[in-house]
N, C-alpha and C positions, 0 to 999 in steps of 0.2 A: 419370579415376581408375579403377583396376582394381577389379573386383568381388572382395571378400574372402570366400573360402570356408574353412570349417572342416571338415576331414575327420577322422573318428574311427573307427578299426577296429583290432582287435588283430592283424590280419594285415598284415605289411609288404608282401607282394606285392599285396594288394588296395589298399592305400594308394597304392603306386606306380602301379598301373593307373588308379585314380581320378584321381590328380594329373596323370598324363600326358594323359588325355583331357580333363580339365576345363580344363587350361591350354593346350590345343593351339592355340586361335585367338588367344592372347595377350591375352585380355580378363579373365582371372581370375588372381589370386594365391592359391594354396592354402597353408594352414597345416595340418600333419598331426600327429596324436597317436595313439599306440598305447594310451594310458591315458585312459579317459573322465574320470577325476577331474582329471587334469592339463589336459585340454581345457576342462573347466568353469572351472577356475581362470584359465585364459587368457581365456576369454570374459567373465569379470567385469571385465577391464581393457580389452578390445578390442571393437570393434563388427564383427560379421560380417554379410555380406549373404546368405549361403547356408550351410547346414549339411547334411552327409552323415554319417550315423552308423549303425554296424553294430547289429544286433539282439542277437547273442550276444557278450558281452564279459565278461572278469573284472572284479570289483569292482562293476560297475553295468551292467545291460542297457540296450539302446537306448531302450526305453520310459521307464525311469526317468530316463535322460539327457535325453530330450525334455521331460519334466515339469520337471526342474530348470532346463533352459535357458530355458523359457518364463517363468520367474520372474525372470530376470535383466533389468536395465535395457536396454531396446531389443530384448529377445528375444521379445516378444509377437507381432510380425508377420513375423519372419524365416522365409523358406521353409526347411523341414526335410524331407529325404527319408531314410527309413529303409532300410538295405540289409539284406536278409534272404533266406534260402533257405526260410524258413517262410512260405508263402503262404496259410495257413489264414485263414478269415474271422474267427476269434476274435482272432488276432494283429493282423490289419489293423484291426479295430474298436477294440481296445485302444490301438493306436498312434494312430489318428485321434482318439480321445477324449483322448489325452495331448497332441495338438497337431501330429501329423505332417501334412505337406502332400502327400507322395507316397511311393511305394515304388519301390525299385530291386532287381530280382532279382539275387542274388549270382552266379548262373551265366548272366547275360545275355550275349547275343551282343555283340560289340564295336560293331557298327553301331547296334543298339538302344540300348546304353548311351550311345553318343556323342550320339544324337539326344535322348534323354531328359535327359541332362546339359545339353545346349545349351538345352533348354527351361527347365530349372531355373535356369540362369545368367541367362537373359533375365528370368525372374520375379524373381530376386533383385535384378537391376539396376533393374527397374521399381519394386519396393517401396522400394529405396533412394532412387530419384529422387522418388517420391511423398513419402517421409519428409523429404527435403531441402526439397521445395517447401512442405510443411506447416510445417517449422521456419522457413523464410524468411517465410511468411505470418504465423506467430505473432510473429516478431520485428518485422515491419512493423506489425502490430496493436498490439503493446506500445509501439512508438515513437510511433505516432499517438495512442494513449491517454494516454501521458505528456505529449505536446504539448497535447492537449485539456485535461488536468488543469492544466497550467501556465497556460493561458489562462483557465481557470475561476478559478483562484486569483488571478490578477492582476486580473481583472474585479471580483471580490469586494472585494479590497483597495482598488482605485481607487474603487469605489462608496462604501466606508466613508470614504475620505479626502474625497470630495466633501461628505459630511455634516459631517465634522470641520472642514473649512475654514470652515463657517458658524459653528461654535460655539466654536472655540479659535483661539489665536494662530497656530499652524502646522499641525499634523496629526500631530506626533510622538506625541500621546496615543494615537492609534489603534494605532501599531506597538508602543508600550510595553505597552499593555493586552494585545495579542496575545502578546507575549513572556512577560509575567508569567503569563498564563493557561496557556501551554504548560508553564511550570515547575510550576505547581500540578497540572495534569493528569498530568504525568509522575510527580510525587512521590506522587500518589494511587494510582499503579499502574494507571492506565487503559490499555486496549489502545493500541498505538502508532498505529494508524489514527485512533482517536478523539482522541488527543493532537494529532495533526496537524490534524484537522478542527476541533477547538476553537480551535487557534491561528488557523486561517484564518477561522472564523466569528465569533470574538470581536469583530473590528472592526465588525461589523454591529449591535452592541448599541444604538447610538443612531440607527439609520437612520430611525426614526420622527420625528426632529426635522426632517426635510425638510418636514413638514406644519405646523410651528409658525411663526407669523408672525414677521417680523424684529423688530417693535417689542417683542416679548416675548423672543424668543431672543437678540437682541443688546442688550438693555437692560443698561446698565453697573451700575446700582444694584441694591438689594435688590428682589426680586419681591414683589408683593402676594399675598395668599392666593388670589385669583382667578387671577392669572397663574401661580402655582405649580400650581394645579389644571390649567391648560392645559398647562403643561410636562409634567406627569405623564402626560398622554395619549399621550406619545411611545412609551411601552412598548406600549400596545395598538395604536397605529398601526403601529409597527414589525412587530408580529406579523401584522397584516393585509397589509402590503406583502409580507412574505416567505412567508405561508401558502400552502398548496396547491401548492408547487413540487415537481417531480419530482426536483430536485437534492438529494442528501442534505446537502450543505453549506448550502444555503439553508434546508432544513428545520431544521437545527441552529441556524442564525442566527435563525430564527423563535422557537425555544425561548429563546435567549439574550436576544433583544430583549424578549420578553414577561416574562421572569423575573428579569432582573438587578437589579431593584429590590425583589424580594420579600425578606423577612427570615426568618432561621432561626426567630425566635419568632412569626412569623405577622403581624407588625405592618407589613409592607411593602405595596407596591401592584404591579399593579392588582388582583390576585385574592386577596390575603391568604393566600397559600400558606404552609405551615409545614413546617420540617424537610425530610424526604425527599420531600415532595410537590413541592418545587422541583426541576426538572431539574438534574442534576449539572453540566451545562455552564453553566447560569445561576448556580449557586452558585460555580463557579470564577471566572467573569467578574466577579461582584459584588465579590469580594475584590480582584481586579486593578484594576478600575475605580475603586473608592474609594481604594485606596492611591495610584494615580497622580494622582487629583484632589487628594488631600491634599498631595502632595509637589511639585506643579508651580506655577509662578507664573501668576497670572491677573490681569487688570486690577483686580479687586476685592480681591485678597489676595496676600500673600507665600507662598512655598512653606513648608510645614511641614518641619522637619528630619526626616530619615529615621528616627531613633530614636523620635521622638515619634509618627510615623505607625505605626511598628511597635507601639508601646505601645497605640495606638488599636485596632489590629486585635486585639491580645491581650485588651484590656479588653472588646471587643464580640463576641468569639467566644462562641457559644452564645446570643447575643441577635440581633445583626444578621447574623452570619456563621456559616457551617458551621464548627465547630471543626476538622474534619479538613482543610478547605481552608486555614485559617489556619496550621495546623501544617505542612502541605505547603509553603506559600509561605515560611515562615520557616526551613524546614530547608535552604534554599539561599540564605541571606541574602547571601552574597558575590556571587552572580550577580545578585540583585535590586539590590544597590548598584551593580554594574557597569552594568546596564541604566539605572538611574535617572541615572547620571552620563554615559551615552552611550558607555561603553567596552566594554560586553559584546557579544561577537560572537553571531551567530545562525545556525542551520543553514539559514535561508531567505534567505540573502544574494541569491540569484539573483532572487527575487521582489521583495525589498525595495529593492534597489539603485536601480532607476529611480524608485521612489516617493520614496526619500530625496532624490534629486536634485530632484524637483518640490517637496518640502518646503523644501529650501534656497533655491530660487528664490522661493518664497512669503515666506520670512523676509526676503529682500532687499527685497521690495516693501512691507514694513511690517506690523505686527500688525493683527489684526481684533478689534474689541470682542467680549467674551465674557461669559457669564453664569455664575453659580455652578452647579456640578454638582448635579443633583437626581435 
């Protein structure tokens, strides 16, 4: 690729002289302008590897041109040589402060000009090569980061499903709670990254149930008060499992695991937090989790009709649930119905697809006994 040079001088003869010498070896393609304002307009749309600009010009002097060029996208590192017959220290200092790289005397001998131009061309080519390498590295880092993010997301969802398969008939509960949580987070106007993270961390809400014994967790009938007390320890256990992680998603999962059974009125567990004391992610998941528990079939109960579950949320906002979370959830009711019926698409198909396949295989092998949500 040829080095792209921008030449700006109000003298046609100087422009021709510069262009002839800078293109002599066939390594440079020069674009010339008599008007510095037109040259700047061109530089806004094109990337140049090298700039030569006269000092004295109408409309704008060379120092002002350099200052303006340095503010353009990609213009901060471009080598710029100012052409001037004014070789005073004051002019040079001002030009250097504006961002000039070098100076070319206007009355230079042809050989001197040729050598100095060649050096500038090499510098421009080196800067472009360095910028290209930096761009390639940035692209590679971005791709690797995206790949690591995808693996992190899949690991979290698979961990959540491992817990879910012990406690529910399939595992769809995990994915539905994640989708419902995303809806609520988005409607609350939370930042896009936080909405994504809540979606991914929501399935970890019951991770503490891995420490609950099977004779309690898989009991088909009603739990005794003592057994219910054991079940409720899953919130604290989940927080312990996920605490102290350096991963932001796991940290968010710890908040959700610890707080999704807290109540807006302070009557929840394990800490009796109230109102805004409950982390927003836990308040979001609390609505999603209860709604899905109400509307799905379990061995001990039939699913509640969607409208009845909706009414339950409305009746308990301000007591069990954050009113804003309930309002956000119901504001996209058509999507909620679509998710509940298995028809709603999700923006995370890439992650969910292999998990859904595993769920389908599990369904073919028969249901697992489950206990009431607590």
